[in-house]
FIDODREN-794089 format. One record per atom (N, C-alpha, C): x, y, z; residue in one letter. Coordinates in pm, whole numbers, padded with zeros to 5 digits, always signed. Layout:
<recs>
XYZa ...
</recs>
This chain:
<recs>
+08041+00603+01146m +07969+00665+01257m +08000+00813+01260m +07895+00893+01292t +07912+01037+01298t +07868+01087+01435t +07960+01105+01529p +07921+01154+01660p +07873+01298+01653p +07781+01331+01745k +07733+01468+01752k +07709+01502+01898k +07768+01606+01946a +07756+01641+02087a +07621+01703+02116a +07568+01677+02235g +07441+01736+02277g +07463+01874+02336g +07502+01969+02254d +07548+02097+02306d +07438+02181+02368d +07310+02161+02326d +07205+02242+02385d +07107+02159+02465d +07152+02044+02513s +07060+01954+02581s +07010+02013+02712s +07092+02089+02781v +07048+02144+02909v +06933+02241+02887v +06947+02326+02785a +06842+02423+02758a +06712+02356+02716a +06721+02237+02657a +06602+02172+02605a +06533+02083+02705a +06592+02054+02816c +06533+01961+02912c +06412+02023+02979c +06302+01945+02979g +06172+01983+03030g +06162+02096+03128g +06161+02070+03256s +06132+02171+03356s +06257+02231+03418s +06375+02183+03381g +06497+02231+03442g +06536+02156+03568g +06454+02058+03609e +06486+01980+03728e +06607+01892+03704e +06674+01855+03811r +06788+01764+03801r +06736+01623+03782r +06769+01564+03669r +06718+01430+03638r +06814+01324+03690r +06762+01206+03727p +06847+01101+03785p +06961+01055+03695p +06941+01061+03563l +07044+01014+03470l +07119+01129+03403l +07102+01251+03455a +07168+01367+03395a +07319+01346+03391a +07377+01369+03274g +07521+01355+03255g +07567+01217+03218g +07477+01118+03224a +07516+00982+03184a +07538+00978+03033a +07620+00885+02989c +07650+00871+02846c +07532+00809+02773c +07498+00865+02659g +07392+00810+02576g +07432+00801+02431g +07394+00692+02366w +07411+00676+02222w +07274+00686+02157w +07264+00766+02052l +07146+00770+01967l +07183+00699+01838l +07140+00574+01826i +07177+00494+01709i +07082+00533+01596i +07139+00591+01490s +07061+00661+01389s +07078+00600+01251s +06971+00608+01171d +06980+00572+01030d +07002+00695+00943d +07024+00810+01007g +07050+00933+00935g +06928+01014+00898g +06807+00963+00926k +06686+01037+00893k +06659+01143+01000k +06637+01265+00955a +06622+01376+01049a +06506+01354+01145a +06394+01303+01095g +06279+01280+01181g +06306+01180+01290g +06382+01074+01257h +06417+00974+01357h +06512+01032+01461h +06611+01108+01414e +06707+01167+01508e +06638+01266+01602e +06538+01338+01552t +06465+01432+01637t +06395+01359+01751t +06334+01245+01721q +06266+01169+01826q +06366+01124+01934q +06476+01064+01890a +06576+01015+01986a +06638+01129+02064a +06663+01238+01996r +06723+01353+02065r +06627+01409+02170r +06498+01411+02138g +06401+01461+02235g +06406+01384+02365g +06415+01251+02357v +06421+01169+02478v +06554+01190+02550v +06665+01193+02474a +06797+01212+02535a +06805+01345+02608a +06748+01449+02550e +06750+01580+02613e +06661+01584+02737e +06547+01517+02732a +06460+01511+02849a +06529+01439+02965a +06609+01338+02933l +06686+01266+03036l +06804+01348+03087l +06850+01444+03006g +06971+01519+03042g +07098+01443+03014g +07095+01351+02916l +07213+01270+02886l +07323+01353+02820l +07444+01305+02834d +07556+01352+02753d +07556+01261+02630d +07486+01304+02525w +07453+01213+02416w +07536+01243+02291w +07544+01142+02207e +07605+01158+02075e +07533+01067+01978e +07527+01112+01854i +07462+01033+01749i +07564+00936+01691i +07526+00811+01680r +07607+00708+01615r +07528+00657+01493r +07571+00698+01375t +07499+00666+01252t +07545+00532+01196t +07449+00447+01159v +07480+00318+01098v +07416+00313+00960v +07479+00240+00870a +07430+00237+00731a +07459+00100+00669a +07385-00003+00709p +07406-00134+00647p +07372-00128+00498p +07437-00210+00420a +07416-00208+00276a +07374-00347+00227a +07322-00350+00106g +07291-00476+00040g +07193-00562+00117g +07225-00692+00127l +07135-00786+00193l +07115-00754+00340l +07217-00698+00405w +07205-00665+00546w +07100-00556+00567w +07092-00462+00474r +06989-00358+00482r +06852-00417+00455r +06843-00504+00355l +06715-00566+00322l +06664-00653+00435l +06755-00717+00509a +06715-00809+00616a +06671-00737+00743a +06706-00610+00756a +06668-00534+00877a +06517-00510+00876a +06452-00516+00992p +06508-00524+01127p +06526-00666+01180p +06492-00766+01097f +06486-00903+01149f +06622-00971+01154f +06708-00940+01059g +06837-01008+01053g +06939-00949+01148g +07062-01003+01143p +07170-00951+01229p +07236-00830+01165p +07316-00761+01245a +07403-00658+01189a +07513-00725+01107a +07571-00655+01010p +07675-00716+00927p +07791-00769+01012p +07825-00898+01002p +07934-00952+01084p +08066-00878+01065p +08090-00827+00943s +08216-00758+00916s +08231-00631+00999s +08120-00577+01051e +08129-00455+01131e +08164-00481+01276e +08162-00608+01317m +08201-00644+01455m +08132-00553+01557m +08001-00544+01547v +07926-00450+01630v +07945-00484+01778v +07979-00381+01855g +07994-00398+01999g +08127-00457+02042g +08219-00478+01948r +08350-00534+01981r +08458-00429+01961r +08566-00445+02031a +08678-00352+02018a +08721-00342+01872a +08734-00220+01823g +08773-00198+01685g +08661-00204+01585g +08539-00241+01629g +08426-00251+01539g +08330-00135+01553g +08217-00145+01486t +08112-00045+01496t +08051-00047+01635t +08024+00069+01690l +07966+00082+01824l +08050+00007+01928l +08179+00033+01923a +08273-00035+02012a +08261+00017+02154a +08296-00066+02253p +08297-00019+02392p +08404+00088+02412p +08392+00170+02517p +08300+00155+02632p +08156+00185+02595p +08064+00104+02649f +07924+00117+02617f +07860+00229+02699f +07751+00286+02646p +07683+00394+02717p +07589+00339+02825p +07543+00429+02909a +07441+00390+03006a +07307+00366+02937a +07278+00447+02835i +07151+00439+02763i +07180+00437+02613i +07117+00344+02542a +07125+00341+02396a +06983+00349+02342a +06959+00444+02250i +06827+00468+02195i +06835+00450+02043i +06744+00370+01989a +06743+00346+01844a +06604+00376+01789a +06601+00425+01666v +06475+00444+01596v +06501+00426+01447v +06415+00349+01382g +06433+00317+01241g +06471+00172+01223g +06415+00106+01123r +06429-00040+01111r +06574-00085+01092r +06656-00006+01024t +06794-00051+00999t +06882-00038+01122t +06834+00032+01225t +06914+00045+01348t +06891-00071+01444t +06784-00145+01426i +06744-00246+01525i +06848-00358+01538i +06903-00413+01430p +07005-00517+01448p +07126-00467+01527p +07163-00342+01511y +07278-00286+01583y +07245-00273+01732y +07124-00228+01764l +07087-00217+01905l +07085-00354+01972l +07032-00455+01902r +07030-00590+01959r +07171-00639+01985r +07262-00610+01894a +07401-00654+01912a +07465-00584+02031a +07440-00453+02046v +07492-00381+02163v +07434-00439+02290v +07307-00470+02288r +07242-00525+02408r +07306-00658+02449r +07337-00741+02350r +07400-00871+02382r +07540-00850+02440r +07616-00758+02382r +07754-00738+02424r +07764-00663+02557r +07677-00563+02576a +07687-00479+02696a +07619-00541+02817a +07523-00629+02794g +07451-00688+02906g +07371-00584+02982g +07367-00599+03113l +07285-00511+03196l +07348-00374+03220l +07467-00352+03168s +07532-00221+03189s +07472-00113+03099s +07405-00152+02992t +07341-00056+02902t +07192-00082+02897t +07113+00022+02920f +06968+00012+02909f +06930+00051+02767f +06859-00036+02697t +06831-00015+02555t +06685+00025+02534t +06665+00117+02440v +06534+00176+02413v +06512+00179+02263v +06393+00143+02220i +06351+00158+02081i +06231+00252+02078i +06234+00349+01987l +06122+00438+01963l +06055+00396+01833l +05925+00379+01836d +05844+00327+01726d +05849+00175+01723d +05749+00117+01661d +05736-00028+01655d +05851-00087+01573d +05935-00172+01631p +06048-00228+01556p +06008-00340+01462p +05884-00387+01470r +05832-00497+01388r +05895-00631+01423r +05970-00636+01531t +06036-00761+01571t +05982-00813+01703t +05866-00765+01746g +05814-00806+01875g +05872-00720+01986g +05862-00771+02108t +05896-00690+02226t +06032-00724+02286t +06109-00816+02226r +06230-00864+02293r +06358-00800+02241r +06347-00700+02156s +06468-00640+02098s +06530-00532+02185s +06459-00487+02291a +06511-00380+02377a +06450-00393+02515a +06510-00322+02609d +06456-00321+02745d +06326-00244+02754d +06314-00140+02674l +06191-00060+02671l +06162-00020+02527l +06037-00030+02488i +05992+00013+02355i +05880+00113+02375i +05891+00227+02310s +05788+00329+02316s +05725+00343+02178s +05594+00330+02173v +05524+00342+02046v +05408+00440+02062v +05374+00516+01958p +05251+00595+01963p +05131+00502+01980p +05030+00549+02049a +04915+00463+02079a +04843+00415+01954a +04859+00485+01841h +04792+00440+01719h +04859+00317+01658h +04980+00282+01704d +05040+00153+01668d +04982+00044+01756d +04996-00081+01714r +04927-00190+01784r +05016-00268+01881r +05146-00246+01881l +05235-00324+01966l +05206-00298+02113l +05196-00406+02191r +05175-00394+02335r +05257-00503+02404r +05293-00481+02530g +05368-00579+02607g +05414-00519+02738g +05471-00600+02827p +05511-00550+02958p +05622-00447+02953p +05703-00447+02847n +05809-00348+02834n +05776-00244+02727n +05647-00230+02693v +05603-00134+02592v +05520-00026+02658v +05553+00100+02630i +05469+00211+02673i +05415+00280+02548i +05299+00342+02562t +05237+00410+02449t +05230+00560+02476t +05240+00637+02369t +05234+00783+02378t +05130+00835+02280t +05083+00956+02305l +04986+01016+02215l +05048+01044+02078l +05173+01088+02078c +05244+01118+01954c +05391+01086+01975c +05473+01085+01871p +05617+01060+01889p +05683+01169+01972p +05794+01139+02037p +05866+01241+02113p +05929+01344+02019p +05956+01461+02074h +06017+01569+01998h +06101+01655+02092h +06162+01758+02038t +06255+01841+02117t +06193+01970+02169t +06062+01990+02148f +06001+02116+02190f +05950+02105+02333f +06044+02105+02426s +06012+02102+02568s +05957+02237+02612s +05888+02243+02727p +05843+02373+02777p +05958+02473+02795p +06073+02424+02842t +06187+02513+02861t +06237+02568+02729t +06246+02482+02627r +06293+02529+02497r +06196+02629+02436r +06066+02602+02445l +05967+02695+02390l +05976+02831+02459l +05992+02830+02590a +06004+02956+02663a +06128+03033+02619a +06239+02962+02597a +06362+03028+02553a +06345+03086+02413a +06280+03013+02324l +06256+03065+02189l +06167+03188+02191l +06063+03184+02275r +05971+03298+02281r +06038+03423+02336r +06135+03402+02424s +06204+03518+02482s +06309+03575+02388s +06337+03504+02278a +06442+03549+02185a +06389+03558+02042a +06261+03590+02026l +06205+03600+01891l +06276+03708+01810l +06315+03677+01686p +06369+03782+01600p +06268+03894+01580p +06316+04010+01550a +06229+04127+01538a +06121+04109+01432a +06155+04036+01324t +06056+04017+01218t +05936+03937+01267t +05959+03844+01359f +05849+03766+01415f +05770+03850+01514f +05840+03918+01602a +05773+04000+01703a +05688+04109+01639a +05726+04155+01518a +05654+04264+01453a +05525+04217+01385a +05508+04087+01365l +05385+04038+01302l +05266+04064+01393l +05158+04119+01338p +05040+04141+01422p +04975+04009+01460p +04918+04004+01577g +04849+03884+01621g +04705+03882+01572g +04647+03765+01566p +04709+03636+01600p +04801+03587+01490p +04913+03525+01533r +05011+03471+01440r +04983+03323+01421r +04972+03282+01295i +04940+03143+01262i +05059+03079+01193i +05113+02971+01252a +05217+02893+01185a +05149+02795+01090a +05196+02790+00967v +05139+02703+00864v +05247+02603+00824v +05229+02477+00863l +05329+02371+00844l +05276+02276+00738l +05335+02282+00619i +05282+02211+00503i +05368+02089+00473i +05308+01973+00473g +05375+01850+00433g +05353+01824+00285g +05316+01700+00255g +05294+01668+00114g +05254+01524+00095g +05265+01479-00026n +05224+01344-00061n +05312+01241+00008n +05250+01133+00054n +05326+01021+00109n +05260+00891+00067n +05288+00783+00135a +05238+00652+00092a +05087+00641+00099a +05022+00721+00186v +04877+00705+00204v +04798+00834+00180v +04864+00948+00176y +04794+01074+00153y +04842+01139+00024y +04754+01219-00035r +04796+01295-00154r +04722+01429-00157r +04791+01526-00214f +04734+01657-00238f +04669+01656-00376f +04541+01627-00383d +04471+01644-00510d +04409+01783-00513d +04329+01811-00615e +04272+01945-00631e +04185+01984-00511e +04106+01887-00463a +04018+01917-00350a +04098+01949-00223a +04206+01873-00199a +04288+01897-00080a +04358+02032-00088a +04410+02065-00205e +04476+02196-00220e +04376+02309-00199e +04257+02293-00255r +04155+02398-00240r +04114+02412-00094r +04100+02300-00023g +04064+02308+00118g +04168+02383+00199g +04297+02358+00171l +04403+02427+00243l +04406+02576+00209l +04404+02608+00081t +04413+02749+00042t +04289+02826+00088t +04171+02766+00080d +04049+02835+00127d +04055+02857+00278d +04102+02757+00352g +04111+02771+00497g +04208+02880+00537g +04323+02886+00471l +04421+02990+00503l +04370+03128+00463l +04299+03135+00351a +04241+03262+00311a +04138+03309+00414a +04061+03215+00469a +03962+03250+00571a +04031+03303+00697a +04141+03239+00738l +04216+03287+00854l +04271+03428+00828l +04321+03449+00707a +04373+03582+00673a +04263+03687+00681a +04142+03652+00634r +04031+03749+00640r +03992+03781+00783r +04018+03687+00874l +03988+03710+01016l +04096+03793+01085l +04198+03833+01009g +04299+03923+01065g +04429+03857+01106g +04448+03729+01072a +04569+03659+01113a +04688+03699+01026a +04807+03695+01087s +04930+03696+01010s +04981+03553+01001s +05059+03523+00899l +05096+03384+00869l +05246+03366+00869l +05289+03251+00920m +05429+03208+00914m +05427+03074+00842m +05471+03071+00717i +05446+02958+00627i +05576+02887+00594i +05574+02753+00606t +05688+02673+00562t +05637+02547+00493t +05703+02511+00385a +05671+02389+00312a +05781+02287+00336a +05761+02166+00283s +05859+02059+00299s +05904+02010+00162s +05998+01917+00163r +06044+01860+00036r +05933+01782-00034r +05832+01739+00041r +05723+01661-00019r +05608+01748-00070r +05615+01877-00046t +05506+01965-00089t +05499+01971-00241t +05381+01950-00301p +05371+01952-00448p +05418+02084-00508p +05481+02072-00624a +05528+02191-00695a +05411+02284-00724a +05431+02411-00697g +05329+02511-00727g +05231+02536-00613g +05223+02445-00513l +05126+02465-00406l +05158+02588-00323l +05286+02607-00291l +05322+02723-00210l +05285+02852-00282l +05308+02858-00413a +05273+02978-00489a +05123+03003-00484a +05045+02896-00491r +04899+02913-00485r +04854+02959-00346r +04921+02911-00243i +04889+02956-00107i +04921+03105-00092i +05036+03145-00145l +05075+03286-00134l +04979+03376-00210l +04930+03328-00325a +04833+03406-00401a +04701+03419-00325a +04661+03314-00254a +04534+03316-00182a +04539+03400-00056a +04661+03428-00006t +04675+03502+00120t +04757+03629+00099t +04751+03685-00019v +04841+03794-00056v +04826+03916+00034v +04708+03937+00092a +04687+04056+00173a +04733+04039+00317a +04769+03917+00358a +04803+03891+00498a +04949+03923+00527a +04978+03986+00641p +05119+03996+00682p +05175+03855+00699p +05299+03832+00656r +05347+03694+00661r +05498+03687+00652r +05548+03572+00699i +05686+03531+00680i +05680+03397+00609i +05759+03382+00504v +05757+03258+00425v +05898+03203+00419v +05913+03076+00456y +06042+03009+00444y +06041+02926+00316y +06130+02957+00226d +06134+02889+00095d +06246+02787+00085d +06308+02753+00196g +06413+02652+00194g +06553+02709+00187g +06566+02840+00178t +06699+02900+00172t +06730+02967+00307t +06857+02964+00344g +06899+03025+00469g +06863+02941+00590g +06880+02999+00708d +06851+02928+00832d +06702+02897+00841d +06669+02776+00884n +06530+02734+00895n +06466+02796+01020n +06363+02878+01004p +06300+02942+01120p +06191+02857+01185p +06182+02730+01147y +06075+02642+01195y +06057+02647+01347y +06166+02639+01428p +06144+02646+01574p +06076+02775+01618p +06111+02887+01555f +06046+03014+01590f +05900+03016+01544f +05870+02949+01431f +05731+02938+01388f +05648+02871+01497f +05701+02758+01550i +05629+02684+01654i +05611+02771+01778i +05719+02835+01822a +05716+02909+01948a +05632+03036+01939a +05635+03103+01824a +05569+03233+01812a +05419+03221+01784a +05372+03103+01749a +05236+03087+01700a +05132+03102+01811a +05024+03174+01779d +04905+03176+01864d +04813+03060+01828d +04826+03010+01706a +04756+02891+01659a +04837+02836+01544a +04810+02711+01506l +04891+02646+01402l +04800+02571+01305l +04844+02563+01179v +04780+02481+01078v +04881+02375+01035v +04838+02249+01036v +04926+02138+01000v +04852+02048+00902v +04919+02006+00795t +04856+01909+00705t +04859+01770+00769t +04756+01691+00744e +04735+01569+00823e +04827+01453+00786e +04916+01473+00688d +05007+01366+00649d +05124+01348+00746d +05149+01446+00835s +05269+01441+00919s +05232+01427+01066s +05255+01308+01121v +05236+01284+01264v +05335+01366+01344v +05460+01374+01298n +05562+01448+01372n +05529+01596+01383n +05490+01659+01272m +05460+01802+01277m +05338+01829+01363m +05240+01741+01358c +05120+01759+01440c +05157+01749+01588c +05243+01653+01622g +05286+01639+01761g +05367+01758+01808g +05455+01811+01722e +05534+01929+01760e +05444+02051+01778e +05344+02066+01691a +05251+02177+01706a +05177+02169+01839a +05141+02047+01880a +05065+02028+02003a +05150+02048+02128a +05281+02063+02114a +05366+02095+02228a +05333+02232+02285a +05270+02318+02205t +05245+02455+02245t +05124+02469+02338t +05032+02373+02335g +04907+02389+02408g +04813+02487+02341g +04844+02527+02219r +04764+02625+02146r +04688+02559+02032r +04582+02620+01982p +04497+02554+01884p +04573+02505+01761p +04543+02383+01720v +04603+02325+01600v +04490+02288+01503v +04491+02352+01387y +04396+02319+01281y +04461+02216+01188y +04389+02111+01158v +04441+02006+01070v +04378+02021+00932v +04462+02040+00831a +04417+02049+00693a +04407+01909+00634a +04293+01876+00583r +04269+01741+00533r +04332+01721+00395r +04385+01599+00374l +04431+01556+00243l +04344+01440+00196l +04362+01399+00074t +04288+01285+00022t +04363+01157+00056t +04289+01057+00106g +04350+00928+00140g +04352+00909+00290g +04457+00842+00337g +04470+00812+00479g +04479+00662+00503g +04487+00625+00627s +04495+00485+00667s +04436+00472+00806s +04410+00348+00847a +04353+00325+00980a +04444+00381+01088a +04576+00364+01072k +04670+00413+01173k +04666+00565+01183k +04667+00633+01070f +04658+00779+01073f +04525+00824+01131f +04416+00755+01096h +04286+00794+01149h +04282+00779+01301h +04343+00672+01354r +04348+00655+01500r +04427+00768+01565r +04539+00805+01502f +04620+00914+01558f +04541+01044+01563f +04479+01082+01452h +04409+01210+01449h +04287+01209+01540h +04221+01094+01554a +04109+01086+01648a +04157+01107+01791a +04273+01052+01825a +04328+01067+01961a +04368+01212+01988a +04428+01278+01888m +04468+01418+01906m +04345+01507+01924m +04239+01479+01848a +04116+01555+01863a +04053+01530+01999a +04055+01404+02046a +03999+01371+02176a +04077+01439+02289a +04206+01457+02271h +04288+01529+02370h +04252+01677+02376h +04189+01724+02269g +04152+01865+02263g +04251+01951+02188g +04351+01887+02125a +04457+01963+02059a +04417+02014+01922a +04338+01937+01848t +04316+01966+01707t +04169+01980+01672t +04145+02058+01567r +04015+02068+01502r +04040+02081+01352r +03943+02044+01270p +03966+02049+01125p +03969+02192+01072p +04049+02212+00969l +04055+02340+00899l +03951+02337+00787l +03827+02346+00823d +03722+02349+00722d +03596+02407+00785d +03497+02433+00703g +03373+02487+00753g +03387+02631+00800g +03297+02670+00887d +03295+02806+00941d +03392+02814+01058d +03502+02885+01040l +03603+02893+01145l +03558+02983+01261l +03459+03066+01237g +03410+03154+01344g +03517+03254+01383g +03583+03227+01495q +03696+03308+01537q +03820+03219+01541q +03936+03282+01547i +04060+03205+01543i +04089+03148+01680i +04109+03018+01682g +04150+02953+01806g +04043+02959+01913g +04087+02992+02034g +03992+03005+02143g +03981+02882+02230g +04062+02779+02205w +04060+02663+02293w +04201+02631+02340w +04210+02564+02452r +04339+02525+02510r +04333+02380+02556r +04449+02321+02579y +04461+02182+02621y +04598+02165+02685y +04619+02053+02750a +04750+02026+02810a +04853+02006+02700a +04963+02083+02699p +05066+02064+02596p +05115+01919+02592p +05146+01872+02473v +05187+01732+02453v +05339+01727+02446v +05402+01673+02550y +05548+01661+02555y +05581+01519+02601y +05570+01425+02508e +05583+01284+02542e +05727+01242+02569e +05825+01321+02526a +05964+01286+02556a +05986+01277+02707a +05919+01362+02781d +05934+01359+02926d +05874+01231+02984d +05759+01189+02932r +05697+01067+02984r +05782+00945+02954r +05840+00941+02835i +05930+00830+02801i +06053+00834+02891i +06107+00954+02914a +06226+00968+02999a +06197+00917+03140a +06082+00949+03193r +06049+00904+03329r +06033+00752+03335r +05980+00693+03229a +05970+00547+03225a +06109+00484+03223a +06201+00543+03147i +06339+00493+03144i +06403+00507+03282i +06388+00623+03343e +06448+00646+03474e +06399+00544+03577e +06269+00516+03576q +06214+00421+03673q +06268+00281+03650q +06277+00240+03525r +06325+00104+03496r +06475+00091+03522r +06551+00196+03495v +06693+00192+03528v +06712+00185+03680v +06632+00261+03754a +06641+00256+03901a +06606+00116+03951a +06505+00055+03893n +06467-00081+03932n +06581-00180+03905n +06645-00164+03789r +06756-00253+03755r +06872-00235+03852r +06904-00110+03883r +07015-00086+03975r +06984-00141+04114r +06859-00129+04157a +06821-00185+04286a +06834-00337+04285a +06795-00400+04173m +06807-00545+04161m +06954-00587+04165m +07037-00516+04090l +07179-00551+04088l +07244-00527+04224l +07202-00420+04293g +07255-00396+04425g +07215-00505+04522g +07091-00555+04510g +07045-00663+04595g +07122-00791+04570g +07151-00818+04443l +07228-00939+04410l +07370-00929+04465l +07427-00807+04455a +07563-00791+04508a +07565-00816+04657a +07459-00775+04725g +07455-00795+04870g +07443-00939+04911g +07390-01024+04821t +07374-01167+04853t +07489-01251+04802t +07576-01187+04720g +07686-01264+04663g +07647-01343+04539g +07521-01329+04495r +07477-01399+04374r +07520-01323+04251r +07525-01390+04137e +07561-01326+04013e +07439-01265+03948e +07461-01156+03878a +07351-01095+03802a +07309-01187+03689a +07181-01186+03653p +07137-01271+03543p +07192-01222+03410p 
</recs>
């Protein structure tokens, strides 16, 4: 296990209001994937928890059996001296299939003293946690399931305002409009073929001709040579390019942008871009799936996104309600925890035992 303190959670919490669970202990049960930890951290920060990351790494058959099988018995999950040993937290949040057996074990051992949350469809039905939050493009539904437009993230209104007030000079010096360009890459259902690369480079070149400056970042999945081709197509534009060395300026890219370009392979990046309430252009790739199509249709219906193709006319020019689903998930947790405490208080008043 690798604990991590929530050192900037106060600055990241939504509106700065005092939350009912502020300061309560929280565990973020992690499989070590940065994208999963970001989702859990977003909810923990919105709640104002005193949180720490607890990383689990089942091996062999125990990993293959997740999320359906048990946690490895040798780890004694939830027992003194074992993995995720007591004292238990007020809130435990898990995301990722290999974390689900551990959360179920904590839930059994902690009982009603720990409220358990799963982010994303656990594939095990609705009984693995007290609350499950899934993006609406997933199909899981139930009385303890809430749906969101996109996954939670850490770009709260308060955090964005803080980033904008502390922009490095190199960002502030870029002429407007400033366009953040967030490039993903090939995955299980999308691929960058020649047509997709041409669509992205032509779209960015069109934005540059309209007078935009660019803030460009690629990912580990970005095809080799694509970034160089983008830079060649936008050579005349003022720009900042992150090549993977040094401190990652991604948060400043999000905060400083007057509009954003996101490749359609990344639900997380699209959701983070939509936290700004500013125009998001989606660059099309080849492929896709029904789930991705449902997500992008919902984002377009919300007013957040438009395609990066055709005649762009002018840059941006539309607005929508910023998407900050971590707060909505946090409020659902707060309400259910309050209901549980009221139930337990009522049972104590009657002398009955809690279920």
